[in-house]
N, C-alpha and C positions, 0 to 999 in steps of 0.2 A: 411380588417376590416373596418366596417362602423363606421364613427365618428358621434357623436351626437352633435348638436349645442344647446347651452343653450341660452334662451331668457333672456334679461335684464328685471328684474322685473319692473312693472309699478310703478311710483311714485304716491302715493295716497294722495289726499287732500279732504277736505269736499266737494268741488265743483265737483270733478271727480267721485264721487260715485253716482250712480242712485239707485232707490229703488230696482231694481232687483239685483243689486250687494250687497245689504245689507242683503239679506235673505240667509244666509249661516250657516252651522253647521260645526264647527271646533273642532276636538278632538285631545288631546295630550295623546297618549297611548304608554305604554311600560310595559312589565312584569317585567323588571329589575328595582330595586329601585335605587334611588340616581342619576338619569340621568337628573334631572331638570324639570320634568313634571309640578310640582306645580308652580315653579318659572316662567316658560315659559307661562303657562296658565294664571297666575295672571297678568303678565306684558302685555300679549296680550289683555286681557280683558280691562285693563286700557287704552291701546293704541286705541282699537276699540271704546271705550266709547266716545272719542272725536268726533266721526262721528255720534253718535246717541245712542239710547237705546240698551243695551246689556243684553242678558240673560246668566246666568252663572250657570252651574250645577257642583257641587263638588261631584263626586261619590266615592272618596277615603275614606276609612274607618277612616283615621286619621283626615280628615276634615281640613287640614292645610290651604287650599285656602279660605275656608269659614271664618276661624278665621282671616286671613290676611285682607281680604276684609272688614269684619265687623269692624276691628280696624281702617281702613282707611276712610270708608264712614261715 
């Protein structure tokens, strides 16, 4: 049986991110409800915002993320 080795995630700081590292699309998807997609996406958006501008698309019909973000900003 082959064993997989897991790499330790890099520690991110404002200085460690280059422009090419900032251009990413991250999606939180699951067909099942109640798994924390909205909470995870909203918190990830807030965390990434400290490194620069963040675009956020709320494609959920309930629009919970949009309401949360608009009440914070």
